[in-house]
DSSP file (Angstrom, degrees, kcal/mol; ACC not computed):
  #  RESIDUE AA STRUCTURE BP1 BP2  ACC     N-H-->O    O-->H-N    N-H-->O    O-->H-N    TCO  KAPPA ALPHA  PHI   PSI    X-CA   Y-CA   Z-CA
    1    1 A M     >        0   0    0      0, 0.0     4,-1.9     0, 0.0     5,-0.2   0.000 360.0 360.0 360.0 -43.0   80.9  132.0   39.8
    2    2 A E  H  >  +     0   0    0      1,-0.2     4,-2.4     2,-0.2     5,-0.2   0.899 360.0  55.9 -60.9 -40.0   79.3  135.4   40.8
    3    3 A N  H  > S+     0   0    0      1,-0.2     4,-2.5     2,-0.2    -1,-0.2   0.887 105.5  51.8 -62.7 -39.4   82.7  137.0   40.7
    4    4 A D  H  > S+     0   0    0      1,-0.2     4,-2.4     2,-0.2    -1,-0.2   0.939 110.0  48.4 -61.9 -44.6   83.2  135.9   37.1
    5    5 A A  H  X S+     0   0    0     -4,-1.9     4,-2.1     1,-0.2    -2,-0.2   0.898 113.2  47.3 -63.8 -38.6   79.9  137.3   36.0
    6    6 A Q  H  X S+     0   0    0     -4,-2.4     4,-1.7     2,-0.2    -1,-0.2   0.883 111.4  50.7 -68.6 -38.1   80.7  140.6   37.7
    7    7 A A  H  X S+     0   0    0     -4,-2.5     4,-0.9     2,-0.2    -2,-0.2   0.867 110.5  51.1 -65.3 -38.0   84.2  140.8   36.2
    8    8 A G  H  X S+     0   0    0     -4,-2.4     4,-0.5     1,-0.2     3,-0.4   0.909 113.5  42.0 -66.0 -44.0   82.7  140.1   32.8
    9    9 A S  H  X S+     0   0    0     -4,-2.1     4,-0.9     1,-0.2     3,-0.5   0.750 103.2  69.3 -77.5 -22.9   80.1  142.8   33.0
   10   10 A G  H  < S+     0   0    0     -4,-1.7     4,-0.4     1,-0.2     3,-0.2   0.854  97.8  51.1 -62.8 -34.2   82.6  145.3   34.6
   11   11 A G  H >X S+     0   0    0     -4,-0.9     4,-0.7    -3,-0.4     3,-0.6   0.735  96.5  70.2 -76.8 -22.5   84.5  145.6   31.4
   12   12 A K  H >X S+     0   0    0     -4,-0.5     3,-1.0    -3,-0.5     4,-0.6   0.902  89.9  60.5 -59.6 -44.8   81.4  146.3   29.3
   13   13 A G  H >< S+     0   0    0     -4,-0.9     3,-0.6     1,-0.3    -1,-0.2   0.791  96.0  61.1 -57.7 -32.2   80.9  149.8   30.7
   14   14 A R  H <4 S+     0   0    0     -3,-0.6    -1,-0.3    -4,-0.4    -2,-0.2   0.862 111.6  37.0 -63.9 -38.0   84.3  151.0   29.5
   15   15 A Y  H << S+     0   0    0     -3,-1.0    -1,-0.2    -4,-0.7    -2,-0.2   0.312  92.8 115.1-101.1   5.6   83.4  150.5   25.9
   16   16 A A    <<  -     0   0    0     -3,-0.6    -3,-0.0    -4,-0.6    -4,-0.0  -0.254  57.0-145.5 -70.1 162.9   79.7  151.5   26.0
   17   17 A L        -     0   0    0      5,-0.0    -1,-0.1     3,-0.0    -3,-0.1  -0.680  27.2-169.5-126.6  78.3   78.4  154.5   24.2
   18   18 A P    >   -     0   0    0      0, 0.0     3,-1.5     0, 0.0     4,-0.1  -0.071  37.6-102.1 -66.6 168.1   75.7  155.8   26.5
   19   19 A K  G >  S+     0   0    0      1,-0.3     3,-1.6     2,-0.2     0, 0.0   0.793 119.4  65.6 -60.8 -30.2   73.1  158.5   25.7
   20   20 A T  G 3  S+     0   0    0      1,-0.3    -1,-0.3    37,-0.0    -3,-0.0   0.709  99.8  53.2 -67.8 -18.7   75.2  161.1   27.6
   21   21 A E  G <  S+     0   0    0     -3,-1.5    37,-2.1    36,-0.1     2,-0.5   0.272  90.8  91.3 -98.2   8.8   78.0  160.7   25.1
   22   22 A R  B <  S-a   58   0A   0     -3,-1.6     2,-0.4    35,-0.3    37,-0.2  -0.914  78.0-127.2-107.3 132.7   75.8  161.3   22.1
   23   23 A L        +     0   0    0     35,-3.3     2,-0.3    -2,-0.5    -2,-0.1  -0.612  45.5 150.1 -78.8 125.3   75.5  164.9   20.8
   24   24 A S        +     0   0    0     -2,-0.4     4,-0.2    35,-0.1    35,-0.0  -0.954  18.0  78.5-148.3 166.3   71.9  166.0   20.6
   25   25 A G  S  > S-     0   0    0     -2,-0.3     4,-2.4     3,-0.1     5,-0.3   0.362  70.3-110.2 101.0 128.2   69.8  169.1   20.8
   26   26 A R  H  > S+     0   0    0      1,-0.2     4,-2.6     2,-0.2     5,-0.2   0.888 115.5  50.2 -56.6 -45.3   69.4  171.8   18.1
   27   27 A D  H  > S+     0   0    0      2,-0.2     4,-2.7     1,-0.2    -1,-0.2   0.931 111.9  45.6 -63.4 -48.3   71.4  174.4   20.1
   28   28 A D  H  > S+     0   0    0     -4,-0.2     4,-2.1     2,-0.2    -2,-0.2   0.917 116.0  45.9 -61.2 -46.6   74.4  172.2   20.8
   29   29 A I  H  X S+     0   0    0     -4,-2.4     4,-1.9     2,-0.2    -1,-0.2   0.896 112.6  50.8 -66.1 -41.0   74.6  171.0   17.3
   30   30 A G  H  X S+     0   0    0     -4,-2.6     4,-1.9    -5,-0.3     5,-0.3   0.935 110.2  50.2 -61.5 -46.5   74.2  174.5   15.9
   31   31 A R  H  X S+     0   0    0     -4,-2.7     4,-2.5     1,-0.2     5,-0.5   0.893 107.8  54.2 -56.6 -43.0   77.0  175.7   18.2
   32   32 A L  H  X S+     0   0    0     -4,-2.1     4,-1.3     1,-0.2    -1,-0.2   0.931 114.5  38.7 -59.8 -46.7   79.3  172.9   17.0
   33   33 A F  H  < S+     0   0    0     -4,-1.9    -1,-0.2     1,-0.2    -2,-0.2   0.718 121.6  42.6 -85.3 -17.1   78.9  173.8   13.3
   34   34 A T  H  < S+     0   0    0     -4,-1.9    -2,-0.2    -5,-0.2    -3,-0.2   0.827 130.8  21.9 -92.0 -35.3   78.9  177.6   13.7
   35   35 A R  H  < S+     0   0    0     -4,-2.5    -3,-0.2    -5,-0.3    -2,-0.2   0.480 105.4  96.2-109.3  -9.3   81.7  178.0   16.2
   36   36 A G     <  -     0   0    0     -4,-1.3     2,-0.3    -5,-0.5    13,-0.2  -0.195  63.8-130.6 -82.4 174.3   83.6  174.7   15.7
   37   37 A E  E     -B   48   0A   0     11,-2.6    11,-3.1     2,-0.0     2,-0.3  -0.797  21.6-155.9-119.3 163.1   86.6  173.9   13.6
   38   38 A A  E     +B   47   0A   0     -2,-0.3     2,-0.3     9,-0.2     9,-0.2  -0.959  15.4 174.5-143.0 155.2   87.0  171.0   11.1
   39   39 A F  E     -B   46   0A   0      7,-2.0     7,-3.1    -2,-0.3     2,-0.5  -0.968  24.7-124.1-153.5 162.4   89.6  168.8    9.4
   40   40 A L  E     +B   45   0A   0     -2,-0.3     2,-0.4     5,-0.2     5,-0.2  -0.923  22.0 174.3-117.0 130.1   89.6  165.9    7.1
   41   41 A V  E >   -B   44   0A   0      3,-2.7     3,-2.7    -2,-0.5    84,-0.1  -0.872  60.7 -86.5-125.9  99.6   91.2  162.4    7.5
   42   42 A Y  T 3  S+     0   0    0     -2,-0.4    64,-0.1     1,-0.3     3,-0.0  -0.095 111.6  17.3 -51.1 132.0   89.7  160.7    4.5
   43   43 A P  T 3  S+     0   0    0      0, 0.0    64,-2.7     0, 0.0    65,-0.7  -0.885 123.8  58.0 -97.1  17.4   87.1  159.2    4.4
   44   44 A V  E <   -BC  41 106A   0     -3,-2.7    -3,-2.7    62,-0.2     2,-0.5  -0.935  61.3-155.4-119.4 128.8   85.9  161.0    7.6
   45   45 A K  E     -BC  40 105A   0     60,-3.4    60,-3.2    -2,-0.5     2,-0.5  -0.846  14.6-152.2 -96.1 133.1   85.6  164.7    8.2
   46   46 A C  E     -BC  39 104A   0     -7,-3.1    -7,-2.0    -2,-0.5     2,-0.5  -0.932  13.1-175.0-112.8 126.2   85.8  165.8   11.8
   47   47 A T  E     +BC  38 103A   0     56,-2.1    56,-2.9    -2,-0.5     2,-0.3  -0.976  21.2 173.1-110.7 129.7   84.0  169.0   13.2
   48   48 A Y  E     -BC  37 102A   0    -11,-3.1   -11,-2.6    -2,-0.5     2,-0.3  -0.937  23.0-175.2-141.5 159.8   84.9  169.6   16.8
   49   49 A R  E     - C   0 101A   0     52,-1.7    52,-2.8    -2,-0.3     2,-0.3  -0.955  24.0-131.2-151.2 131.3   84.4  172.2   19.6
   50   50 A F  E     - C   0 100A   0     -2,-0.3     2,-0.3    50,-0.2    50,-0.3  -0.672  20.8-168.8 -90.1 145.3   85.9  172.1   23.0
   51   51 A R  E     - C   0  99A   0     48,-3.3    48,-1.8    -2,-0.3     3,-0.1  -0.793  29.1-120.6-121.2 164.1   83.8  172.7   26.2
   52   52 A E  S    S+     0   0    0     -2,-0.3     2,-0.3    46,-0.2    -1,-0.1   0.821  85.9   7.0 -76.0 -34.0   84.9  173.2   29.8
   53   53 A E  S    S+     0   0    0     45,-0.1    -1,-0.1     2,-0.1    46,-0.1  -0.923  86.3  54.9-149.6 168.4   83.1  170.3   31.4
   54   54 A G  S    S-     0   0    0     -2,-0.3    -3,-0.1    -3,-0.1    46,-0.1  -0.298  81.9 -46.1  97.0 178.4   81.1  167.1   30.8
   55   55 A P        -     0   0    0      0, 0.0     2,-0.3     0, 0.0    44,-0.1  -0.340  63.8 -92.5 -78.3 164.2   81.7  164.0   28.8
   56   56 A N        -     0   0    0     43,-0.1     2,-0.4    42,-0.1    45,-0.2  -0.633  47.3-158.5 -69.2 132.3   82.9  163.9   25.2
   57   57 A R  E     - d   0 101A   0     43,-2.5    45,-2.6    -2,-0.3     2,-0.3  -0.921   9.7-172.0-119.3 144.1   79.8  163.8   22.9
   58   58 A I  E     -ad  22 102A   0    -37,-2.1   -35,-3.3    -2,-0.4     2,-0.3  -0.897  12.5-167.9-129.3 160.1   79.7  162.7   19.3
   59   59 A M  E     - d   0 103A   0     43,-1.8    45,-2.9    -2,-0.3     2,-0.4  -0.977  15.1-143.4-139.0 153.9   77.3  162.6   16.4
   60   60 A V  E     - d   0 104A   0     -2,-0.3     2,-0.4    43,-0.2    45,-0.2  -0.951  14.6-170.0-121.3 133.7   77.7  160.6   13.2
   61   61 A I  E     + d   0 105A   0     43,-3.1    45,-2.9    -2,-0.4    -2,-0.0  -0.983  14.2 173.3-130.0 129.2   76.6  161.9    9.8
   62   62 A V        -     0   0    0     -2,-0.4    45,-0.1    43,-0.2    15,-0.1  -0.919  34.7-128.2-129.9 105.9   76.3  160.1    6.4
   63   63 A P    >>  -     0   0    0      0, 0.0     4,-1.4     0, 0.0     3,-0.6  -0.236   2.6-144.3 -62.3 137.2   74.7  162.3    3.7
   64   64 A K  T 34 S+     0   0    0      1,-0.2     9,-0.0     2,-0.2     6,-0.0   0.733  98.0  69.4 -67.1 -24.7   71.8  161.0    1.8
   65   65 A R  T 34 S+     0   0    0      1,-0.2    -1,-0.2     2,-0.1     3,-0.2   0.899 109.5  33.3 -62.2 -39.8   73.2  162.9   -1.2
   66   66 A N  T <4 S+     0   0    0     -3,-0.6    44,-0.6     1,-0.2     2,-0.4   0.712 127.3  37.0 -90.3 -23.4   76.1  160.4   -1.4
   67   67 A H     <  -     0   0    0     -4,-1.4    -1,-0.2     1,-0.1     6,-0.1  -0.838  62.7-178.6-136.7  98.0   74.5  157.3   -0.2
   68   68 A K        +     0   0    0     -2,-0.4     2,-0.4    -3,-0.2    -1,-0.1   0.853  61.6  77.6 -68.0 -39.1   70.9  156.9   -1.4
   69   69 A K  S  > S-     0   0    0      1,-0.1     4,-1.9     4,-0.0     3,-0.4  -0.591  70.4-145.3 -84.1 130.4   70.1  153.6    0.4
   70   70 A A  H  > S+     0   0    0     -2,-0.4     4,-3.1     1,-0.2     5,-0.2   0.830  98.7  63.0 -57.1 -34.4   69.3  153.7    4.1
   71   71 A V  H  > S+     0   0    0      1,-0.2     4,-2.0     2,-0.2    -1,-0.2   0.919 105.8  42.4 -60.2 -46.0   71.0  150.3    4.4
   72   72 A S  H  > S+     0   0    0     -3,-0.4     4,-2.5     2,-0.2    -1,-0.2   0.877 114.0  52.5 -71.5 -35.9   74.4  151.7    3.3
   73   73 A R  H  X S+     0   0    0     -4,-1.9     4,-2.7     2,-0.2     5,-0.2   0.956 111.9  46.4 -60.7 -49.7   74.0  154.9    5.4
   74   74 A N  H  X S+     0   0    0     -4,-3.1     4,-2.5     1,-0.2    -2,-0.2   0.872 110.3  53.0 -62.1 -38.8   73.3  152.8    8.5
   75   75 A L  H  X S+     0   0    0     -4,-2.0     4,-2.3    -5,-0.2    -1,-0.2   0.939 111.4  45.6 -59.7 -48.4   76.2  150.5    7.8
   76   76 A L  H  X S+     0   0    0     -4,-2.5     4,-2.6     2,-0.2    -2,-0.2   0.911 113.3  49.5 -63.7 -42.6   78.6  153.4    7.6
   77   77 A K  H  X S+     0   0    0     -4,-2.7     4,-2.7     1,-0.2     5,-0.2   0.927 110.8  50.5 -62.8 -41.0   77.2  155.1   10.7
   78   78 A R  H  X S+     0   0    0     -4,-2.5     4,-2.4     1,-0.2    -1,-0.2   0.910 110.2  50.1 -62.9 -40.8   77.4  151.8   12.6
   79   79 A R  H  X S+     0   0    0     -4,-2.3     4,-2.2     2,-0.2    -1,-0.2   0.909 112.4  46.2 -66.0 -40.2   81.1  151.4   11.5
   80   80 A M  H  X S+     0   0    0     -4,-2.6     4,-2.3     2,-0.2    -2,-0.2   0.914 113.3  49.1 -66.4 -41.4   82.0  154.9   12.6
   81   81 A R  H  X S+     0   0    0     -4,-2.7     4,-3.0    -5,-0.2    -2,-0.2   0.915 112.0  48.9 -61.1 -43.6   80.3  154.6   16.0
   82   82 A E  H  X S+     0   0    0     -4,-2.4     4,-2.3    -5,-0.2     5,-0.2   0.911 109.6  50.9 -63.1 -44.5   81.9  151.3   16.6
   83   83 A A  H  X S+     0   0    0     -4,-2.2     4,-0.8    -5,-0.2    -1,-0.2   0.924 115.3  43.9 -58.4 -45.3   85.4  152.7   15.7
   84   84 A Y  H >X S+     0   0    0     -4,-2.3     4,-1.3     1,-0.2     3,-1.0   0.952 111.6  53.8 -62.6 -50.6   84.8  155.6   18.1
   85   85 A R  H 3< S+     0   0    0     -4,-3.0     3,-0.3     1,-0.3    -2,-0.2   0.851 111.9  42.7 -57.2 -41.5   83.4  153.4   20.8
   86   86 A L  H 3< S+     0   0    0     -4,-2.3    -1,-0.3     1,-0.2    -2,-0.2   0.621 125.0  35.0 -84.6 -11.6   86.4  151.0   20.9
   87   87 A N  H X< S+     0   0    0     -3,-1.0     3,-2.0    -4,-0.8     4,-0.4   0.339  79.7 106.4-120.8   9.5   89.0  153.8   20.7
   88   88 A K  G >X  +     0   0    0     -4,-1.3     4,-1.7     1,-0.3     3,-0.8   0.707  65.3  77.0 -67.1 -18.2   87.4  156.6   22.7
   89   89 A H  G 34 S+     0   0    0      1,-0.2    -1,-0.3     2,-0.2    -2,-0.1   0.756  84.0  66.5 -62.1 -22.7   89.9  156.0   25.5
   90   90 A V  G X4 S+     0   0    0     -3,-2.0     3,-0.6     1,-0.2    -1,-0.2   0.900 107.3  38.8 -64.1 -38.4   92.5  157.8   23.4
   91   91 A L  T <4 S+     0   0    0     -3,-0.8     2,-0.3    -4,-0.4    -2,-0.2   0.803 112.4  56.5 -80.8 -31.2   90.6  161.0   23.8
   92   92 A A  T 3< S+     0   0    0     -4,-1.7    -1,-0.2   -36,-0.0    -2,-0.1  -0.150  83.4 139.5 -90.8  38.0   89.6  160.4   27.4
   93   93 A G    X   -     0   0    0     -3,-0.6     3,-1.2    -2,-0.3    -3,-0.1  -0.037  61.6 -58.4 -79.3-176.8   93.3  160.0   28.5
   94   94 A E  T 3  S+     0   0    0      1,-0.2    -1,-0.2     3,-0.0     3,-0.1  -0.291 120.2  21.8 -63.4 142.5   94.9  161.4   31.7
   95   95 A G  T 3  S+     0   0    0      1,-0.2     2,-1.0    -3,-0.1    -1,-0.2   0.669  76.0 159.3  74.7  17.9   94.8  165.1   32.3
   96   96 A A    <   +     0   0    0     -3,-1.2    -1,-0.2     1,-0.2    38,-0.0  -0.619   3.7 162.5 -75.0 106.0   91.9  165.7   30.0
   97   97 A T        +     0   0    0     -2,-1.0     2,-0.4    -3,-0.1    -1,-0.2   0.709  56.2  60.0 -98.1 -20.6   90.6  169.0   31.2
   98   98 A L  S    S-     0   0    0    -45,-0.0     2,-0.2   -48,-0.0   -46,-0.2  -0.869  70.4-145.5-109.2 141.1   88.5  170.0   28.2
   99   99 A A  E     -C   51   0A   0    -48,-1.8   -48,-3.3    -2,-0.4     2,-0.4  -0.663  18.3-142.2 -94.8 159.4   85.5  168.0   26.9
  100  100 A A  E     -C   50   0A   0    -50,-0.3   -43,-2.5    -2,-0.2     2,-0.5  -0.960  12.1-150.2-128.3 141.6   84.8  167.9   23.1
  101  101 A D  E     -Cd  49  57A   0    -52,-2.8   -52,-1.7    -2,-0.4     2,-0.4  -0.949  31.7-172.7-100.4 127.7   81.7  167.9   20.9
  102  102 A I  E     -Cd  48  58A   0    -45,-2.6   -43,-1.8    -2,-0.5     2,-0.5  -0.979  21.3-165.3-131.6 134.2   82.5  166.0   17.8
  103  103 A A  E     -Cd  47  59A   0    -56,-2.9   -56,-2.1    -2,-0.4     2,-0.7  -0.970   9.6-159.1-117.3 118.8   80.7  165.4   14.5
  104  104 A F  E     -Cd  46  60A   0    -45,-2.9   -43,-3.1    -2,-0.5     2,-0.5  -0.865  12.7-170.5 -96.4 117.3   82.1  162.6   12.3
  105  105 A S  E     -Cd  45  61A   0    -60,-3.2   -60,-3.4    -2,-0.7     2,-0.5  -0.928  18.4-138.2-111.8 127.5   80.9  163.1    8.7
  106  106 A Y  E     +C   44   0A   0    -45,-2.9   -62,-0.2    -2,-0.5   -64,-0.1  -0.727  26.4 173.2 -81.3 122.2   81.5  160.4    6.1
  107  107 A V        +     0   0    0    -64,-2.7    -1,-0.1    -2,-0.5   -63,-0.1   0.592  37.4 106.1-111.8 -11.6   82.6  162.1    2.9
  108  108 A A        -     0   0    0    -65,-0.7     2,-0.2     1,-0.1     5,-0.0  -0.337  56.2-145.9 -71.1 150.1   83.5  159.3    0.5
  109  109 A K        +     0   0    0      3,-0.0     2,-0.2    -2,-0.0   -42,-0.1  -0.677  56.8  27.0-108.1 165.5   81.1  158.6   -2.4
  110  110 A G  S    S+     0   0    0    -44,-0.6     3,-0.1    -2,-0.2    -2,-0.0  -0.496 106.1  13.3  87.2-152.5   80.4  155.3   -4.0
  111  111 A E  S    S-     0   0    0     -2,-0.2     2,-0.1     1,-0.1   -44,-0.0  -0.249  90.5 -94.1 -61.1 145.8   80.6  151.9   -2.3
  112  112 A P        -     0   0    0      0, 0.0     2,-0.1     0, 0.0    -1,-0.1  -0.375  41.4-121.9 -63.0 136.2   80.9  151.8    1.4
  113  113 A I        -     0   0    0      1,-0.1     5,-0.0    -3,-0.1    -3,-0.0  -0.472  33.7 -95.7 -77.5 146.9   84.5  151.6    2.6
  114  114 A D     >  -     0   0    0     -2,-0.1     4,-1.6     1,-0.1     3,-0.4  -0.161  31.7-109.6 -65.4 160.2   85.6  148.8    4.9
  115  115 A Y  H  > S+     0   0    0      1,-0.2     4,-3.2     2,-0.2     5,-0.2   0.852 112.2  59.0 -60.1 -39.4   85.7  149.0    8.6
  116  116 A R  H  > S+     0   0    0      1,-0.2     4,-2.3     2,-0.2    -1,-0.2   0.895 105.8  48.7 -60.4 -39.0   89.5  149.0    9.0
  117  117 A T  H  > S+     0   0    0     -3,-0.4     4,-2.0     2,-0.2    -1,-0.2   0.924 114.2  46.2 -62.9 -44.2   89.9  152.1    6.8
  118  118 A I  H  X S+     0   0    0     -4,-1.6     4,-2.3     1,-0.2    -2,-0.2   0.909 111.4  52.3 -67.3 -39.1   87.3  153.9    8.8
  119  119 A E  H  X S+     0   0    0     -4,-3.2     4,-2.7     2,-0.2     5,-0.2   0.907 108.4  50.5 -63.4 -41.7   88.8  152.8   12.1
  120  120 A K  H  X S+     0   0    0     -4,-2.3     4,-2.2    -5,-0.2    -1,-0.2   0.901 111.5  48.5 -62.4 -39.1   92.2  154.1   11.0
  121  121 A A  H  X S+     0   0    0     -4,-2.0     4,-2.1     2,-0.2    -2,-0.2   0.905 112.4  47.6 -68.8 -40.8   90.7  157.4   10.1
  122  122 A V  H  X S+     0   0    0     -4,-2.3     4,-2.4     2,-0.2    -2,-0.2   0.895 111.9  49.6 -68.4 -40.2   88.8  157.7   13.4
  123  123 A V  H  X S+     0   0    0     -4,-2.7     4,-2.3     2,-0.2    -1,-0.2   0.910 111.7  49.6 -62.4 -42.6   91.9  156.7   15.5
  124  124 A S  H  X S+     0   0    0     -4,-2.2     4,-2.3    -5,-0.2    -2,-0.2   0.891 110.9  49.5 -61.8 -40.8   93.9  159.3   13.6
  125  125 A I  H  X S+     0   0    0     -4,-2.1     4,-2.9     2,-0.2    -2,-0.2   0.905 110.8  49.7 -64.9 -44.1   91.2  161.9   14.3
  126  126 A L  H  X S+     0   0    0     -4,-2.4     4,-1.8     2,-0.2    -2,-0.2   0.886 111.4  48.7 -66.7 -38.7   91.1  161.1   18.0
  127  127 A N  H  X S+     0   0    0     -4,-2.3     4,-1.9     2,-0.2    -2,-0.2   0.926 112.9  48.1 -63.8 -45.1   94.9  161.3   18.2
  128  128 A R  H  X S+     0   0    0     -4,-2.3     4,-2.8     1,-0.2    -2,-0.2   0.928 111.3  50.2 -62.3 -46.0   94.9  164.7   16.4
  129  129 A L  H  X S+     0   0    0     -4,-2.9     4,-2.8     1,-0.2    -1,-0.2   0.867 107.4  54.5 -58.9 -36.0   92.0  166.0   18.7
  130  130 A C  H  X S+     0   0    0     -4,-1.8     4,-2.3     2,-0.2    -1,-0.2   0.922 110.4  45.9 -65.9 -43.5   94.0  164.9   21.8
  131  131 A T  H  X S+     0   0    0     -4,-1.9     4,-1.9     2,-0.2    -2,-0.2   0.926 114.5  47.4 -64.2 -46.8   97.0  167.0   20.6
  132  132 A I  H  X S+     0   0    0     -4,-2.8     4,-2.5     1,-0.2    -2,-0.2   0.896 111.5  51.2 -62.7 -39.4   94.8  170.0   19.7
  133  133 A R  H  X S+     0   0    0     -4,-2.8     4,-2.9    -5,-0.2    -2,-0.2   0.918 108.7  51.0 -67.3 -41.8   93.0  169.8   23.1
  134  134 A N  H  X S+     0   0    0     -4,-2.3     4,-1.9     1,-0.2    -1,-0.2   0.881 111.9  47.5 -64.0 -35.7   96.3  169.6   25.1
  135  135 A K  H  X S+     0   0    0     -4,-1.9     4,-2.2     2,-0.2    -1,-0.2   0.921 113.3  48.5 -67.7 -44.0   97.5  172.7   23.2
  136  136 A D  H  X S+     0   0    0     -4,-2.5     4,-2.5     1,-0.2    -2,-0.2   0.908 110.7  50.4 -61.2 -43.3   94.2  174.5   23.8
  137  137 A A  H  X S+     0   0    0     -4,-2.9     4,-2.0     1,-0.2    -1,-0.2   0.887 110.4  49.3 -61.5 -41.7   94.3  173.6   27.5
  138  138 A A  H  X S+     0   0    0     -4,-1.9     4,-2.2     2,-0.2     6,-0.2   0.886 111.6  49.6 -63.1 -40.7   97.9  174.9   27.8
  139  139 A I  H  X>S+     0   0    0     -4,-2.2     4,-2.3     1,-0.2     5,-0.5   0.907 110.6  49.8 -65.9 -41.4   96.8  178.2   26.1
  140  140 A R  H  <5S+     0   0    0     -4,-2.5    -1,-0.2     1,-0.2    -2,-0.2   0.875 110.5  51.1 -70.2 -33.1   93.8  178.6   28.4
  141  141 A E  H  <5S+     0   0    0     -4,-2.0    -2,-0.2     1,-0.2    -1,-0.2   0.931 118.0  36.2 -65.0 -45.2   96.0  178.0   31.5
  142  142 A T  H  <5S-     0   0    0     -4,-2.2    -2,-0.2    -5,-0.1    -1,-0.2   0.717 100.3-133.1 -84.5 -21.0   98.6  180.6   30.5
  143  143 A G  T  <5 +     0   0    0     -4,-2.3     2,-0.2     1,-0.3    -3,-0.2   0.532  57.4 139.0  83.0   5.3   96.1  183.0   29.0
  144  144 A E      < -     0   0    0     -5,-0.5    -1,-0.3    -6,-0.2    -2,-0.1  -0.491  50.8-129.8 -82.6 151.6   98.3  183.5   25.9
  145  145 A Q        -     0   0    0     -2,-0.2     2,-0.0    -3,-0.1    -1,-0.0  -0.795  32.4-106.5 -94.7 143.5   96.9  183.7   22.4
  146  146 A P    >   -     0   0    0      0, 0.0     3,-1.3     0, 0.0    -1,-0.0  -0.394  25.1-120.2 -69.3 152.3   98.5  181.5   19.8
  147  147 A A  T 3  S+     0   0    0      1,-0.3    -2,-0.0     2,-0.2     0, 0.0   0.824 108.1  56.7 -61.2 -35.9  100.8  183.3   17.3
  148  148 A G  T 3         0   0    0      1,-0.2    -1,-0.3     0, 0.0    -3,-0.0   0.536 360.0 360.0 -77.5  -7.1   98.8  182.2   14.2
  149  149 A K    <         0   0    0     -3,-1.3    -1,-0.2     0, 0.0    -2,-0.2   0.418 360.0 360.0-108.4 360.0   95.4  183.7   15.4
């Protein structure tokens, strides 16, 4: 009986979103938005910046300008956090040498979009970040500058 309880609680940790994985602090957030890069996968805009070490950290933003009621802002933030939490393993794959600071910003206006659409966008963002990170890591290892920069 004890083994079943331990096995059940052992799986929870993998999908948790602890405080260490949440981006906080004025300096870190400022650095993300001044030195970071961004792209859009509708309805979520991703701003990211890679770091040398530590866990991947996220923050979720839903502007008050587009969603006046706190209830809808909180619903959308909850959906984005849940989508990240259940799919963060994509970004934390094997050979991950760089950690990322990520801001997920909800950009759609009007009625809140359903969870499946948000999850597809977040998964797409995580896959794209994984590709970008691998290219960045390869560039840092070889010391070459990319042709486009």
